[in-house]
N, C-alpha and C positions, 0 to 999 in steps of 0.2 A: 826622823826630823823633817820638818817642813821647810820650804823656802823662806817663809817668814822668820822662823827660828834662826836660820843661818844668817840671814841678812841682819837681824837684830843683834847677832853676835859677831858680825863682821868687824875685823880690826880697823878697817879703813872704809867705812860706809860713805857713799856720796851724799851730798847735802840736798836731798829731795824729800818731799813728804813721803814717809814710809808707806802709809796706807794707799796713796795714789800710785806709787811705784809697784807695790804688791798687787794691786788690782790690775794694773797694766800687764804685769807678768802673767797672772792667772788667766786673764781674758785672752792674751795672745796664744797661750798654749791650748786653751779650750777651743779657740777659733781654729787653730791649725788642725786639731783632731776632728772638729765638726766639718770643716771644709773638705778634708780628706774623705770622711765618711759620706758626705753629700755627693762628691764626685763619683765615688764608688756606687752609690745608690742610683745616680743618673745613668751610669753604664748598665745597670740592671733593668732600666725601663725599656718599654717597647718602642719609644720614640727617640732613641739616642741621637739620630741626626739633628733633631731640633734642640738637643741639649749640649751640643759640642762646645759652644761658647761658655756655657755654664760650667761644664767640666773643666775647661781651660782656666777660667777665672777662679774656680774653687781651688784648683791645684796651685795656681800662682799665689792666691791668698794664703793658702796653707804654708807654702814655702816662706813667704814674707813674714807671716805671723810667727812661725817657728824661729826664724832668724832674729826677729825683733825681740821675742821673749828671751832668747839667749844673750843678745847684746845688752838688754836692759837688766838682766839678772847679774851680769858681771859688774862688780863694784870697784875693783882696784884700777886706779889710774884711767878712768874713761876719757875718751876724747868727746867732748860735748858736741862737736860738729857731726861726728859719726853717729852718736846716739840720736841726736835730733833728726838727721837725715833718715835714719832707719825707722824711727817712730813715725815720721811724716810719710814715708813710703807705705807703712802699715795702714795709716789712715786712708790713703788713696786706694790701696788694694782692697781693704774691707768695704769701702764705699762702692767700688765697682762690682765686687762680688755680691753685695747685698742687693744692688739694683738689678743685676742679672738674675739672681735667685728669685727676686720678687716677680719677675716676668713669668716665671713658671709655677708660682706658688698655688695658683688656682687648680692646677692639675697634679702637682707633686708636693705633698705636705713636707717632705724632707727639705725641699728648697725654701719653704717658709721658715722652718726652724733655723736653717743655715743663715738666712737673711737676718733673723733676729740676733743670732750670735755674732754675726759680722758687725752689726750696728752697736752692740755692747762693746766689742773690741775697739771699734772706731772711736767711741765715746771715751773709753778708758785711755786710749792713746792720746786723744785730744786733751784730756785732763792732765796727762803727764806733760805734754808739750806746754800747756799753760803754766804748770808749776815750775817749769824750767826757766820761765821768763823770756 
């Protein structure tokens, strides 16, 4: 069963646009995995000292995205303030990671891919925030 199927069958769904919610969940978990993989790829490069900030931001972003995906997935009795703050933090983390990854994209293609995924997650989170009012 997919997350979509469970959320559609949830006995107490929150009142948000389901497609926007599901896109945010999917993008958060995709971004978490991508950022973790990018950090690992950075550590395999010959110029690791120049990539330390990139590794740090990738790992921070992965942690925030993973947490955000979990918070947003849970539908029973959410605290809107907690949900909003978590999603806002994800927007900030994704933006910072994308900007840093872009700095290295000319030399490391994995950072270009990571920046793109971070931007998609940032957009999905922004859309969820907008739908929350």
